[in-house]
N, CA, C and O atoms as a DFTB+ gen file, in Angstrom:
392 C
 N C O
     1  1     149.751     -63.525     -34.229
     2  2     148.394     -63.591     -34.902
     3  2     147.771     -64.937     -34.579
     4  3     148.496     -65.931     -34.551
     5  1     146.434     -65.033     -34.327
     6  2     145.768     -66.313     -34.082
     7  2     145.633     -67.088     -35.374
     8  3     145.441     -66.586     -36.481
     9  1     145.758     -68.382     -35.095
    10  2     145.548     -69.347     -36.255
    11  2     144.211     -69.504     -36.655
    12  3     143.339     -69.412     -35.790
    13  1     143.874     -69.748     -37.941
    14  2     142.491     -69.986     -38.367
    15  2     142.000     -71.194     -38.008
    16  3     142.685     -72.199     -38.196
    17  1     140.790     -71.269     -37.463
    18  2     140.179     -72.668     -36.964
    19  2     139.974     -73.528     -38.124
    20  3     139.392     -73.036     -39.090
    21  1     140.374     -74.767     -38.173
    22  2     140.033     -75.706     -39.196
    23  2     138.650     -76.444     -38.797
    24  3     138.351     -76.677     -37.626
    25  1     137.914     -76.754     -39.809
    26  2     136.600     -77.515     -39.695
    27  2     136.765     -78.821     -40.239
    28  3     137.292     -79.008     -41.336
    29  1     136.277     -79.842     -39.417
    30  2     136.410     -81.242     -39.892
    31  2     134.893     -81.720     -39.923
    32  3     134.027     -81.436     -39.096
    33  1     134.771     -82.468     -41.004
    34  2     133.548     -83.016     -41.271
    35  2     133.175     -84.112     -40.523
    36  3     134.079     -84.688     -39.918
    37  1     131.936     -84.574     -40.415
    38  2     131.494     -85.634     -39.398
    39  2     132.089     -86.832     -39.908
    40  3     132.362     -87.631     -39.013
    41  1     132.381     -87.213     -41.089
    42  2     133.029     -88.526     -41.374
    43  2     134.390     -88.570     -40.965
    44  3     134.870     -89.620     -40.536
    45  1     135.084     -87.480     -41.063
    46  2     136.478     -87.415     -40.492
    47  2     136.524     -87.630     -39.031
    48  3     137.386     -88.360     -38.543
    49  1     135.652     -87.039     -38.324
    50  2     135.614     -87.067     -36.859
    51  2     135.307     -88.489     -36.465
    52  3     135.956     -89.039     -35.576
    53  1     134.281     -89.128     -37.141
    54  2     133.900     -90.449     -36.804
    55  2     135.002     -91.458     -37.104
    56  3     135.163     -92.418     -36.350
    57  1     135.677     -91.296     -38.051
    58  2     136.771     -92.208     -38.550
    59  2     137.818     -92.014     -37.481
    60  3     138.319     -93.028     -36.995
    61  1     138.169     -90.933     -37.099
    62  2     139.260     -90.711     -36.117
    63  2     138.868     -91.391     -34.767
    64  3     139.687     -92.098     -34.180
    65  1     137.676     -91.186     -34.302
    66  2     137.137     -91.800     -33.139
    67  2     137.172     -93.337     -33.229
    68  3     137.534     -94.008     -32.263
    69  1     136.792     -93.891     -34.399
    70  2     136.912     -95.306     -34.630
    71  2     138.304     -95.897     -34.466
    72  3     138.488     -96.936     -33.832
    73  1     139.255     -95.229     -35.039
    74  2     140.630     -95.501     -35.059
    75  2     141.089     -95.773     -33.461
    76  3     141.629     -96.801     -33.051
    77  1     140.779     -94.737     -32.768
    78  2     141.145     -94.754     -31.303
    79  2     140.316     -95.927     -30.624
    80  3     140.913     -96.712     -29.886
    81  1     139.161     -96.044     -30.822
    82  2     138.292     -97.080     -30.186
    83  2     138.742     -98.478     -30.679
    84  3     138.871     -99.368     -29.838
    85  1     138.969     -98.711     -31.882
    86  2     139.194    -100.182     -32.353
    87  2     140.626    -100.511     -32.188
    88  3     140.911    -101.674     -31.903
    89  1     141.435     -99.753     -32.311
    90  2     142.959    -100.127     -32.093
    91  2     143.415     -99.963     -30.776
    92  3     144.427    -100.573     -30.433
    93  1     142.798     -99.197     -29.944
    94  2     143.230     -99.101     -28.580
    95  2     144.447     -98.216     -28.381
    96  3     144.987     -98.129     -27.278
    97  1     144.866     -97.577     -29.420
    98  2     145.991     -96.666     -29.380
    99  2     145.654     -95.424     -28.693
   100  3     144.488     -95.032     -28.741
   101  1     146.538     -94.761     -28.061
   102  2     146.275     -93.533     -27.390
   103  2     145.783     -92.371     -28.378
   104  3     146.372     -92.188     -29.444
   105  1     144.773     -91.655     -28.024
   106  2     144.376     -90.557     -28.771
   107  2     145.406     -89.582     -29.318
   108  3     145.307     -89.009     -30.403
   109  1     146.420     -89.453     -28.440
   110  2     147.498     -88.340     -28.744
   111  2     148.261     -88.960     -29.878
   112  3     148.602     -88.206     -30.789
   113  1     148.567     -90.197     -29.944
   114  2     149.253     -90.775     -31.043
   115  2     148.569     -90.708     -32.310
   116  3     149.142     -90.384     -33.350
   117  1     147.415     -90.994     -32.235
   118  2     146.390     -91.068     -33.552
   119  2     146.338     -89.570     -34.015
   120  3     146.356     -89.292     -35.214
   121  1     146.275     -88.607     -33.033
   122  2     145.983     -87.225     -33.389
   123  2     147.356     -86.759     -34.130
   124  3     147.234     -86.067     -35.141
   125  1     148.482     -87.061     -33.732
   126  2     149.766     -86.748     -34.320
   127  2     149.738     -87.333     -35.855
   128  3     149.995     -86.647     -36.845
   129  1     149.441     -88.491     -35.873
   130  2     149.342     -89.169     -37.205
   131  2     148.410     -88.439     -38.210
   132  3     148.775     -88.195     -39.360
   133  1     147.207     -88.107     -37.730
   134  2     146.176     -87.311     -38.505
   135  2     146.601     -85.914     -38.769
   136  3     146.198     -85.311     -39.764
   137  1     147.396     -85.395     -37.912
   138  2     147.766     -83.942     -38.005
   139  2     146.760     -83.001     -37.439
   140  3     146.495     -81.917     -37.958
   141  1     146.170     -83.495     -36.267
   142  2     145.174     -82.593     -35.513
   143  2     145.654     -82.484     -34.193
   144  3     146.575     -83.187     -33.777
   145  1     145.055     -81.606     -33.493
   146  2     145.433     -81.313     -31.949
   147  2     144.922     -82.557     -31.192
   148  3     143.877     -83.176     -31.392
   149  1     145.871     -82.784     -30.292
   150  2     145.450     -83.978     -29.375
   151  2     144.210     -83.819     -28.538
   152  3     143.453     -84.777     -28.386
   153  1     143.950     -82.552     -27.945
   154  2     142.872     -82.285     -27.300
   155  2     141.580     -82.233     -28.064
   156  3     140.496     -82.467     -27.528
   157  1     141.722     -81.926     -29.311
   158  2     140.583     -81.973     -30.126
   159  2     140.080     -83.372     -30.301
   160  3     138.891     -83.595     -30.073
   161  1     140.982     -84.459     -30.736
   162  2     140.635     -85.741     -30.744
   163  2     140.006     -86.290     -29.439
   164  3     138.965     -86.946     -29.409
   165  1     140.699     -85.976     -28.446
   166  2     140.287     -86.385     -27.015
   167  2     138.767     -85.961     -26.798
   168  3     137.961     -86.728     -26.271
   169  1     138.453     -84.760     -27.216
   170  2     137.200     -84.255     -26.969
   171  2     136.112     -85.057     -27.793
   172  3     135.033     -85.387     -27.302
   173  1     136.465     -85.316     -28.983
   174  2     135.576     -86.090     -29.959
   175  2     135.367     -87.670     -29.340
   176  3     134.270     -88.225     -29.390
   177  1     136.439     -88.239     -28.818
   178  2     136.344     -89.472     -28.266
   179  2     135.424     -89.467     -26.996
   180  3     134.569     -90.322     -26.765
   181  1     135.708     -88.423     -26.231
   182  2     135.018     -88.278     -24.986
   183  2     133.376     -88.141     -25.328
   184  3     132.549     -88.800     -24.699
   185  1     133.019     -87.241     -26.359
   186  2     131.594     -86.981     -26.780
   187  2     131.130     -88.357     -27.295
   188  3     130.022     -88.759     -26.940
   189  1     131.932     -89.138     -28.143
   190  2     131.311     -90.341     -28.648
   191  2     131.105     -91.292     -27.538
   192  3     130.082     -91.976     -27.578
   193  1     131.890     -91.428     -26.597
   194  2     131.584     -92.286     -25.373
   195  2     130.369     -91.939     -24.573
   196  3     129.628     -92.801     -24.100
   197  1     130.181     -90.617     -24.433
   198  2     128.980     -90.215     -23.739
   199  2     127.752     -90.386     -24.469
   200  3     126.695     -90.485     -23.846
   201  1     127.782     -90.433     -25.746
   202  2     126.753     -90.688     -26.735
   203  2     126.524     -92.102     -26.802
   204  3     125.437     -92.472     -27.246
   205  1     127.353     -92.942     -26.442
   206  2     127.220     -94.471     -26.610
   207  2     127.718     -94.950     -27.834
   208  3     127.642     -96.156     -28.066
   209  1     128.240     -94.144     -28.685
   210  2     128.733     -94.392     -29.947
   211  2     130.283     -94.621     -29.955
   212  3     130.951     -94.290     -30.935
   213  1     130.785     -95.133     -28.959
   214  2     132.343     -95.198     -28.748
   215  2     132.870     -96.264     -29.618
   216  3     134.091     -96.371     -29.734
   217  1     132.095     -97.047     -30.226
   218  2     132.736     -98.269     -30.943
   219  2     133.038     -99.315     -30.099
   220  3     133.827    -100.151     -30.539
   221  1     132.528     -99.489     -28.820
   222  2     132.836    -100.661     -28.043
   223  2     132.400    -101.839     -28.618
   224  3     131.344    -101.883     -29.250
   225  1     133.134    -102.820     -28.454
   226  2     132.866    -104.192     -29.196
   227  2     132.202    -105.099     -28.322
   228  3     132.375    -105.055     -27.104
   229  1     131.378    -106.000     -28.936
   230  2     130.735    -107.014     -28.181
   231  2     131.704    -108.132     -28.021
   232  3     132.815    -108.125     -28.553
   233  1     131.223    -109.149     -27.229
   234  2     132.198    -110.214     -26.940
   235  2     132.677    -110.957     -28.235
   236  3     133.871    -111.209     -28.398
   237  1     131.785    -111.278     -29.090
   238  2     132.175    -111.939     -30.231
   239  2     133.105    -111.125     -31.281
   240  3     133.956    -111.652     -31.997
   241  1     132.802    -109.808     -31.242
   242  2     133.663    -108.960     -32.133
   243  2     135.065    -108.848     -31.479
   244  3     136.083    -108.815     -32.170
   245  1     135.085    -108.794     -30.182
   246  2     136.307    -108.764     -29.416
   247  2     137.319    -109.964     -29.765
   248  3     138.513    -109.806     -30.020
   249  1     136.610    -111.233     -29.733
   250  2     137.183    -112.416     -30.094
   251  2     137.762    -112.416     -31.419
   252  3     138.924    -112.759     -31.637
   253  1     136.865    -111.992     -32.388
   254  2     137.254    -111.965     -33.743
   255  2     138.498    -111.065     -33.942
   256  3     139.429    -111.491     -34.626
   257  1     138.557    -109.764     -33.338
   258  2     139.517    -108.818     -33.394
   259  2     140.941    -109.530     -32.883
   260  3     142.000    -109.483     -33.508
   261  1     140.738    -110.147     -31.703
   262  2     141.927    -110.837     -31.160
   263  2     142.640    -111.926     -32.100
   264  3     143.855    -112.077     -32.235
   265  1     141.558    -112.686     -32.751
   266  2     141.975    -113.762     -33.632
   267  2     142.703    -113.092     -34.932
   268  3     143.766    -113.531     -35.372
   269  1     142.068    -112.073     -35.449
   270  2     142.795    -111.354     -36.555
   271  2     144.195    -110.664     -36.130
   272  3     145.137    -110.577     -36.918
   273  1     144.231    -110.233     -34.939
   274  2     145.522    -109.648     -34.437
   275  2     146.514    -110.916     -34.400
   276  3     147.611    -110.798     -34.946
   277  1     146.191    -112.025     -33.823
   278  2     147.076    -113.167     -33.829
   279  2     147.477    -113.564     -35.255
   280  3     148.656    -113.736     -35.565
   281  1     146.508    -113.698     -36.071
   282  2     146.827    -114.004     -37.449
   283  2     147.833    -113.142     -38.105
   284  3     148.754    -113.574     -38.798
   285  1     147.588    -111.817     -37.830
   286  2     148.485    -110.787     -38.451
   287  2     149.948    -110.940     -37.847
   288  3     150.949    -110.705     -38.524
   289  1     149.995    -111.329     -36.592
   290  2     151.334    -111.412     -35.927
   291  2     152.048    -112.859     -36.487
   292  3     153.265    -112.932     -36.652
   293  1     151.290    -113.796     -36.710
   294  2     151.849    -114.929     -37.371
   295  2     152.323    -114.733     -38.663
   296  3     153.411    -115.205     -38.993
   297  1     151.563    -114.023     -39.516
   298  2     152.063    -113.703     -40.869
   299  2     153.230    -112.859     -40.954
   300  3     154.166    -113.080     -41.722
   301  1     153.158    -111.869     -40.136
   302  2     154.437    -110.988     -39.893
   303  2     155.653    -111.801     -39.586
   304  3     156.689    -111.680     -40.240
   305  1     155.517    -112.642     -38.575
   306  2     156.620    -113.489     -38.218
   307  2     156.975    -114.469     -39.414
   308  3     158.169    -114.727     -39.571
   309  1     156.102    -115.002     -40.219
   310  2     156.492    -115.835     -41.322
   311  2     157.234    -114.992     -42.435
   312  3     158.129    -115.499     -43.112
   313  1     156.807    -113.629     -42.600
   314  2     157.467    -112.939     -43.634
   315  2     158.866    -112.624     -43.112
   316  3     159.771    -112.522     -43.941
   317  1     159.102    -112.478     -41.946
   318  2     160.429    -112.139     -41.401
   319  2     161.314    -113.459     -41.651
   320  3     162.464    -113.374     -42.082
   321  1     160.732    -114.614     -41.366
   322  2     161.391    -115.862     -41.553
   323  2     161.796    -116.017     -43.063
   324  3     162.950    -116.298     -43.386
   325  1     160.791    -115.821     -43.966
   326  2     161.121    -115.826     -45.276
   327  2     162.229    -114.925     -45.846
   328  3     163.081    -115.301     -46.651
   329  1     162.116    -113.721     -45.343
   330  2     163.085    -112.688     -45.745
   331  2     164.610    -113.022     -45.213
   332  3     165.600    -112.626     -45.828
   333  1     164.681    -113.745     -44.082
   334  2     166.020    -114.212     -43.595
   335  2     166.431    -115.273     -44.460
   336  3     167.598    -115.320     -44.850
   337  1     165.484    -116.234     -44.839
   338  2     165.969    -117.371     -45.758
   339  2     166.395    -116.739     -47.061
   340  3     167.435    -117.091     -47.618
   341  1     165.575    -115.780     -47.565
   342  2     166.051    -115.216     -48.925
   343  2     167.435    -114.599     -48.765
   344  3     168.307    -114.834     -49.602
   345  1     167.659    -113.809     -47.705
   346  2     168.964    -113.154     -47.619
   347  2     170.129    -114.223     -47.428
   348  3     171.241    -113.995     -47.906
   349  1     169.891    -115.257     -46.804
   350  2     170.934    -116.407     -46.611
   351  2     171.126    -116.976     -48.113
   352  3     172.259    -117.218     -48.528
   353  1     170.011    -117.175     -48.890
   354  2     170.337    -117.758     -50.039
   355  2     171.028    -116.657     -51.079
   356  3     171.714    -117.031     -52.030
   357  1     170.824    -115.557     -50.851
   358  2     171.492    -114.417     -51.697
   359  2     173.064    -114.454     -51.325
   360  3     173.940    -114.306     -52.177
   361  1     173.276    -114.633     -50.184
   362  2     174.748    -114.711     -49.734
   363  2     175.265    -115.999     -50.193
   364  3     176.447    -116.043     -50.534
   365  1     174.611    -116.958     -50.244
   366  2     175.173    -118.368     -50.752
   367  2     175.499    -118.222     -52.243
   368  3     176.568    -118.637     -52.689
   369  1     174.526    -117.601     -53.052
   370  2     174.726    -117.450     -54.444
   371  2     176.069    -116.566     -54.604
   372  3     176.950    -116.912     -55.392
   373  1     176.159    -115.536     -53.897
   374  2     177.417    -114.566     -54.132
   375  2     178.671    -115.386     -53.937
   376  3     179.616    -115.248     -54.714
   377  1     178.719    -116.344     -52.797
   378  2     179.884    -117.173     -52.581
   379  2     180.010    -118.124     -53.593
   380  3     181.148    -118.381     -53.986
   381  1     178.930    -118.767     -54.150
   382  2     179.138    -119.828     -55.176
   383  2     179.540    -119.187     -56.485
   384  3     180.227    -119.894     -57.223
   385  1     179.257    -118.068     -56.870
   386  2     179.434    -117.574     -58.076
   387  2     180.970    -117.115     -58.197
   388  3     181.545    -117.107     -59.286
   389  1     181.535    -116.767     -57.102
   390  2     183.023    -116.351     -56.971
   391  2     183.845    -117.399     -57.156
   392  3     185.065    -117.247     -57.086
């Protein structure tokens, strides 16, 4: 028996296309996360690119995005360092209490 076709509103489609365009992740990966067919999302992305609304970024926007990504990576690195320091201190306290 054939599956019933799902309908997606324009806001959902535009959001999915923006995720692909802005993050640079493959459409297949984004489609799996959103629970939609890969070819469906690829079609939406293709149509958006043909219409000129693919979310391509200007030079200043691209630089800002790169800066934000670097900042996020630095913050993630700092969080990992702090977590390691915390773990070391926890171990020290266990040894000191005994």
